[in-house]
C-alpha positions as CSV (number, residue, x, y, z in Angstrom):
1,M,-21.6,-36.4,60.2
2,D,-25.1,-35.0,61.2
3,A,-25.3,-32.2,63.7
4,R,-27.5,-32.6,66.8
5,A,-28.6,-30.3,69.6
6,L,-26.8,-29.7,72.8
7,G,-28.4,-27.2,74.7
8,V,-28.0,-17.7,84.2
9,F,-27.9,-17.7,87.3
10,V,-25.2,-16.4,89.7
11,S,-21.9,-14.8,88.8
12,G,-19.8,-17.7,87.7
13,W,-22.4,-18.8,85.2
14,F,-23.0,-15.3,83.9
15,L,-19.3,-15.2,83.0
16,A,-19.9,-18.0,80.4
17,A,-22.9,-16.1,79.0
18,A,-21.0,-12.9,78.8
19,G,-18.7,-14.5,76.2
20,L,-21.7,-14.5,73.8
21,G,-22.0,-10.7,74.0
22,C,-24.0,-10.4,70.9
23,G,-25.0,-12.5,68.0
24,G,-26.9,-15.8,68.2
25,D,-26.4,-18.7,70.6
26,V,-27.2,-21.7,68.6
27,I,-25.5,-25.0,69.2
28,A,-25.0,-28.2,67.2
29,E,-22.8,-31.3,67.9
30,Q,-20.6,-32.8,65.3
31,G,-19.5,-36.5,65.8
32,T,-20.1,-38.7,68.7
33,G,-17.6,-39.4,71.5
34,G,-19.8,-40.1,74.5
35,G,-19.1,-37.2,76.8
36,G,-16.7,-38.9,79.1
37,A,-16.9,-39.4,82.9
38,G,-18.7,-36.6,84.7
39,S,-20.4,-35.2,81.7
40,T,-23.8,-35.7,83.2
41,S,-22.8,-34.8,86.7
42,T,-23.6,-31.7,89.1
43,S,-23.1,-28.3,91.1
44,S,-21.5,-25.0,90.5
45,T,-20.9,-21.7,92.3
46,S,-18.8,-18.6,91.4
47,G,-15.5,-20.3,91.7
48,T,-16.1,-21.7,95.2
49,S,-17.0,-25.2,96.4
50,S,-20.0,-25.7,98.6
51,T,-19.6,-29.4,99.4
52,T,-19.7,-31.2,102.7
53,S,-16.6,-32.6,104.3
54,T,-16.6,-36.3,105.0
55,G,-14.7,-38.4,107.5
56,S,-12.3,-39.5,104.9
57,G,-11.1,-35.9,104.3
58,G,-13.0,-35.7,101.0
59,A,-16.3,-34.0,100.1
60,E,-19.8,-35.3,99.6
61,P,-20.8,-35.1,95.9
62,C,-24.2,-33.7,94.8
63,P,-27.0,-36.2,94.0
64,T,-26.4,-37.9,90.7
65,S,-30.0,-37.0,89.6
66,P,-31.6,-33.6,90.0
67,P,-33.2,-33.3,93.5
68,M,-36.9,-32.2,94.0
69,G,-37.4,-28.6,94.6
70,G,-38.5,-28.0,98.2
71,A,-37.0,-31.2,99.5
72,D,-34.7,-31.1,102.5
73,C,-31.0,-30.6,101.9
74,S,-27.6,-29.8,103.5
75,P,-25.5,-27.8,103.9
76,A,-27.1,-24.4,103.3
77,G,-25.4,-22.7,100.3
78,R,-24.6,-25.8,98.5
79,T,-25.2,-25.7,94.7
80,C,-25.5,-28.5,92.1
81,E,-25.5,-28.3,88.3
82,Y,-27.2,-30.7,85.8
83,G,-27.0,-31.1,82.1
84,D,-24.5,-31.5,79.3
85,D,-24.9,-28.4,77.2
86,P,-21.5,-26.9,76.3
87,R,-22.9,-23.6,77.3
88,V,-22.9,-24.2,81.0
89,Y,-25.3,-21.3,81.6
90,C,-27.9,-23.4,79.7
91,R,-27.8,-26.1,82.4
92,A,-30.1,-26.5,85.4
93,H,-28.9,-25.5,88.8
94,F,-30.1,-26.3,92.3
95,E,-29.2,-24.4,95.6
96,C,-29.6,-25.6,99.1
97,G,-31.0,-22.4,100.6
98,G,-34.0,-20.4,101.2
99,F,-35.0,-17.7,103.8
100,E,-37.7,-19.1,106.0
101,Q,-36.5,-22.6,105.4
102,P,-32.7,-22.4,104.8
103,N,-32.2,-26.1,104.1
104,V,-34.4,-26.9,101.1
105,W,-33.5,-27.3,97.5
106,I,-34.3,-24.3,95.3
107,E,-34.5,-25.1,91.6
108,Y,-33.2,-22.7,88.9
109,P,-34.4,-24.4,85.7
110,A,-32.2,-24.4,82.6
111,P,-33.1,-21.4,80.4
112,D,-34.8,-21.9,77.1
113,C,-31.7,-22.1,74.9
114,P,-32.5,-22.1,71.2
115,P,-32.6,-25.2,69.1
116,P,-29.7,-26.1,66.7
117,M,-29.4,-24.5,63.3
118,G,-26.6,-24.0,60.8
119,D,-24.1,-26.4,59.3
120,C,-21.0,-27.5,61.2
121,P,-17.7,-28.1,59.4
122,P,-16.7,-31.8,59.2
123,E,-13.5,-31.2,61.1
124,P,-12.6,-28.6,63.9
125,N,-9.9,-26.9,61.8
126,V,-11.7,-24.1,60.0
127,S,-11.1,-20.3,59.9
128,G,-12.3,-17.2,58.2
129,V,-15.7,-15.7,57.7
130,C,-18.8,-17.8,58.5
131,E,-22.6,-17.3,58.2
132,S,-24.4,-18.7,61.3
133,D,-23.4,-16.1,63.9
134,G,-23.5,-17.9,67.4
135,L,-23.3,-21.4,66.1
136,V,-21.2,-23.7,68.3
137,C,-20.0,-27.0,66.9
138,A,-18.8,-29.7,69.3
139,Y,-16.6,-32.6,68.1
140,A,-15.4,-35.9,69.4
141,G,-12.6,-35.4,71.9
142,G,-14.1,-32.1,73.1
143,A,-12.8,-29.8,70.4
144,Q,-15.2,-26.9,69.5
145,C,-15.6,-24.4,66.6
146,T,-17.6,-21.2,67.1
147,C,-19.0,-18.9,64.4
148,S,-19.2,-15.5,66.2
149,S,-18.9,-11.8,65.6
150,C,-17.7,-11.2,69.2
151,L,-14.4,-13.2,69.2
152,G,-14.0,-12.9,73.0
153,G,-14.3,-9.1,73.1
154,P,-16.4,-6.3,71.6
155,C,-18.7,-7.6,68.9
156,G,-18.3,-6.6,65.3
157,E,-20.5,-7.0,62.3
158,V,-18.9,-9.9,60.6
159,P,-18.8,-13.4,62.3
160,Y,-15.6,-15.5,62.0
161,W,-14.8,-19.1,62.9
162,T,-12.9,-19.8,66.1
163,C,-11.7,-23.3,66.9
164,V,-10.3,-24.5,70.1
165,P,-8.9,-28.0,71.1
166,G,-10.5,-30.4,73.6
167,P,-9.5,-30.5,77.2
168,A,-6.3,-32.1,78.6
169,A,-5.8,-35.9,78.8
170,G,-7.8,-37.5,81.6
171,C,-10.6,-34.8,81.5
172,P,-14.2,-35.5,80.5
173,E,-14.9,-34.7,76.9
174,K,-17.7,-32.2,78.0
175,A,-17.4,-29.9,81.0
176,P,-18.5,-32.0,83.9
177,N,-21.3,-30.7,86.2
178,T,-19.8,-29.1,89.3
179,G,-20.4,-31.0,92.5
180,Q,-20.2,-34.5,91.0
181,S,-17.5,-37.0,92.0
182,C,-14.1,-36.7,90.2
183,G,-10.5,-37.9,90.1
184,P,-7.7,-37.7,90.3
185,E,-7.3,-34.9,92.8
186,G,-5.9,-31.6,91.4
187,L,-7.0,-32.3,87.8
188,V,-7.7,-29.1,85.9
189,C,-9.9,-29.1,82.8
190,N,-10.6,-26.2,80.4
191,Y,-13.4,-26.1,77.8
192,G,-14.7,-23.9,75.0
193,S,-14.2,-20.2,74.3
194,C,-15.4,-16.8,75.4
195,S,-16.6,-16.1,71.8
196,G,-19.0,-19.0,71.8
197,G,-20.2,-18.6,75.4
198,T,-18.9,-22.1,76.2
199,V,-15.8,-21.2,78.2
200,A,-15.6,-23.3,81.5
201,E,-12.8,-24.3,83.9
202,R,-13.4,-27.2,86.3
203,H,-11.0,-28.3,89.0
204,C,-11.1,-31.7,90.9
205,E,-11.0,-30.7,94.5
206,K,-11.6,-33.0,97.5
207,G,-13.1,-35.5,95.2
208,V,-15.7,-33.3,93.5
209,W,-15.8,-31.0,90.5
210,V,-15.5,-27.3,91.3
211,D,-16.3,-24.4,88.9
212,V,-13.6,-21.7,88.5
213,P,-14.9,-18.6,86.7
214,V,-13.0,-17.5,83.7
215,P,-13.1,-13.7,83.0
216,C,-13.9,-12.9,79.4
217,P,-13.2,-9.6,77.6
218,V,-16.1,-7.2,77.4
């Protein structure tokens, strides 16, 4: 199947970028699979939720579409994430904050992540030496293969394939955007790998997705 493109800001998102360490950070997608519920949803902080409690005991999700920078918002400190790139640090983020006006949306645009290049294996079961250092291949079901010389720790000179399975049953195929609606309560979803800069852990808490930072070797 043909490959297509998928695509930092505060601490939690830098943890994902840290997994790249060195080498390229190119991404391609293998197969279809449609992303699953929540794959185009919202918000993220460094492992903490900044949602608004509601009368039903849940939390108010972020807007389903990116808000307009400078528009009014609440509560202060709330953050929202938008996009579907497996490298979550390549997604856009908005924060309800500011200094003189503490309740307006501040936009942190998605960084200029590189376009896809390199060839993805047809199936997510490869190993050994590879050529396109930094290439991340995403497959139907959420499995990923990464060609990286970092391998989740100190970088070397020779890149190798690392493949990881998709998330647990019931999880979106791609890491959902934090701040968007979710269910069931308590669902934990893990994605990607440190070597590919795609590692992400998302928890369903009070009806919204919350980002939980994953420490990567350095």
